[in-house]
C-alpha positions as CSV (number, residue, x, y, z in Angstrom):
1,M,5.4,-15.1,-17.5
2,T,5.2,-11.7,-15.9
3,T,7.7,-9.4,-14.2
4,R,6.7,-7.0,-11.6
5,I,8.1,-3.5,-12.0
6,Y,8.0,-0.5,-9.7
7,I,7.6,3.1,-10.9
8,R,7.8,6.1,-8.5
9,A,6.2,9.4,-9.4
10,R,6.8,12.5,-7.2
11,D,3.6,14.1,-8.4
12,P,0.3,12.2,-8.4
13,S,-0.9,13.8,-11.7
14,N,2.3,12.5,-13.4
15,G,1.5,9.0,-11.9
16,A,-2.0,9.2,-13.4
17,R,-0.5,9.9,-16.8
18,V,1.9,7.0,-16.5
19,V,-1.1,4.7,-15.6
20,Q,-3.0,5.9,-18.7
21,D,0.1,5.3,-20.8
22,L,0.6,1.8,-19.5
23,L,-3.1,1.0,-20.2
24,G,-2.6,2.4,-23.7
25,L,0.3,-0.1,-24.2
26,G,-2.2,-2.9,-23.6
27,L,-1.6,-3.7,-19.9
28,S,-4.7,-4.9,-18.2
29,P,-6.1,-2.8,-15.3
30,Q,-5.9,-5.9,-13.1
31,R,-2.1,-5.9,-13.6
32,L,-1.7,-2.4,-12.3
33,Q,-1.8,-1.0,-8.7
34,V,-1.2,2.5,-7.4
35,I,-0.1,3.2,-3.9
36,G,0.2,6.6,-2.4
37,K,-0.8,9.2,0.2
38,R,-2.6,11.4,-2.3
39,L,-4.3,9.3,-4.9
40,P,-5.4,10.8,-8.2
41,A,-9.2,10.7,-8.7
42,D,-10.9,8.3,-11.1
43,L,-8.0,5.8,-11.6
44,P,-9.2,2.8,-13.5
45,V,-6.9,0.5,-11.5
46,K,-6.6,-0.7,-7.9
47,A,-5.5,2.1,-5.7
48,T,-4.3,1.8,-2.1
49,R,-4.0,4.8,0.3
50,W,-0.6,4.8,2.1
51,Q,-0.8,5.5,5.8
52,T,1.8,5.7,8.5
53,R,1.9,2.7,10.7
54,E,0.5,4.6,13.7
55,R,-2.4,6.0,11.6
56,A,-3.3,2.5,10.4
57,L,-3.1,0.9,13.9
58,L,-5.2,3.4,15.8
59,P,-8.7,2.7,14.4
60,V,-8.2,-1.1,14.8
61,A,-6.9,-0.8,18.3
62,L,-9.9,1.4,19.2
63,I,-12.4,-1.2,17.8
64,G,-10.7,-3.9,19.8
65,A,-10.8,-1.8,22.9
66,V,-14.6,-1.3,22.5
67,A,-15.6,-4.7,21.0
68,L,-14.0,-7.1,23.5
69,P,-15.6,-5.7,26.7
70,A,-18.9,-5.3,24.9
71,I,-18.9,-8.9,23.7
72,V,-18.0,-10.2,27.2
73,A,-20.6,-8.0,28.8
74,L,-23.3,-9.4,26.5
75,I,-22.2,-13.0,27.2
76,L,-21.9,-12.6,31.0
77,A,-24.7,-10.1,31.3
78,G,-22.5,-7.5,32.9
79,I,-18.9,-7.1,34.1
80,S,-17.2,-4.9,36.7
81,A,-15.4,-1.7,35.7
82,G,-12.0,-3.2,36.4
83,A,-12.7,-6.2,34.2
84,A,-14.0,-3.9,31.5
85,L,-10.8,-1.9,31.6
86,L,-8.7,-5.0,31.5
87,L,-10.7,-6.4,28.6
88,A,-10.4,-3.0,26.7
89,L,-6.6,-3.1,27.1
90,L,-6.5,-6.7,26.0
91,G,-8.8,-6.0,23.0
92,A,-6.7,-3.1,21.9
93,A,-3.5,-5.1,22.2
94,V,-4.8,-8.1,20.3
95,A,-6.4,-6.0,17.5
96,G,-3.3,-3.7,17.3
97,G,-1.0,-6.7,17.1
98,W,-3.0,-8.3,14.4
99,Q,-3.0,-5.0,12.4
100,W,0.8,-4.6,13.0
101,Y,1.4,-8.1,11.6
102,R,-0.9,-7.4,8.6
103,I,0.8,-4.1,7.9
104,D,4.3,-5.6,8.0
105,R,3.2,-8.4,5.6
106,T,1.5,-6.1,3.1
107,R,4.2,-3.4,3.3
108,A,7.3,-5.6,3.1
109,P,7.8,-5.2,-0.6
110,L,7.6,-1.4,-0.4
111,A,9.7,-1.0,2.8
112,A,12.5,0.6,0.8
113,Q,10.1,3.3,-0.5
114,Q,8.4,4.1,2.9
115,Q,10.1,7.5,3.2
116,S,9.1,8.6,-0.3
117,L,5.5,7.3,0.2
118,S,5.3,9.2,3.5
119,R,6.5,12.3,1.7
120,G,3.6,12.0,-0.9
121,D,5.2,10.2,-3.8
122,L,3.1,7.7,-5.8
123,M,4.2,4.1,-6.4
124,I,2.9,2.3,-9.5
125,V,3.3,-1.5,-9.5
126,A,2.9,-3.2,-12.9
127,D,2.9,-6.8,-13.8
128,V,4.3,-6.8,-17.3
129,E,4.7,-9.8,-19.7
130,Q,8.4,-10.7,-20.1
131,S,8.1,-10.3,-23.8
132,A,6.8,-6.7,-23.5
133,L,9.1,-5.6,-20.7
134,G,11.7,-3.9,-22.9
135,Q,9.1,-2.0,-24.9
136,V,7.3,-0.8,-21.7
137,E,10.6,0.3,-20.0
138,S,11.8,2.2,-23.1
139,R,8.4,3.9,-23.6
140,L,8.3,5.0,-20.0
141,A,11.9,6.3,-20.1
142,E,11.1,8.2,-23.3
143,Q,7.7,9.5,-22.5
144,H,8.0,10.1,-18.8
145,P,11.4,11.3,-17.7
146,E,9.8,12.9,-14.6
147,V,9.2,9.4,-13.0
148,L,11.7,7.0,-11.6
149,L,11.7,3.6,-13.1
150,L,12.9,1.3,-10.3
151,G,12.6,-1.9,-12.3
152,P,11.8,-5.3,-10.6
153,D,13.4,-4.2,-7.3
154,P,11.3,-1.6,-5.3
155,A,14.5,-0.2,-3.8
156,G,15.8,0.4,-7.3
157,S,18.1,-1.9,-9.1
158,P,21.7,-1.2,-8.4
159,P,23.8,-0.3,-11.5
160,F,26.3,-3.1,-10.9
161,P,25.6,-6.6,-9.8
């Protein structure tokens, strides 16, 4: 059984060293994920670039605004300018809404860290075997005092239950 832990590094190069240390402890690259605005180069694990919600919505809404009128024009062999504008707005709204839903679903676990991610911090998500959890946490605390070990709660575990 694995436990997901969250680690926040203010500097991407520190985050890269943490990833290398976790791999050195025997964690599989498939059990690690890095999320951040500025991603270190050549990470051997899955890396996802963090974008503001608006930045992530704009390209999808533009694609919807262009694609829907184009598809309808091809099917109907031409449409009026008013209908094209209406279809562009509808396409942007549908595509933007779909992307909004997708963003909310994928970002929900990291919502508590949105401000730090927007600031440029790096989040490392590691799925650690329950039996190795103590060793991994103590190693990180000892070797990497510059990072914040949040534990299984991305908001950071409170000191008292």
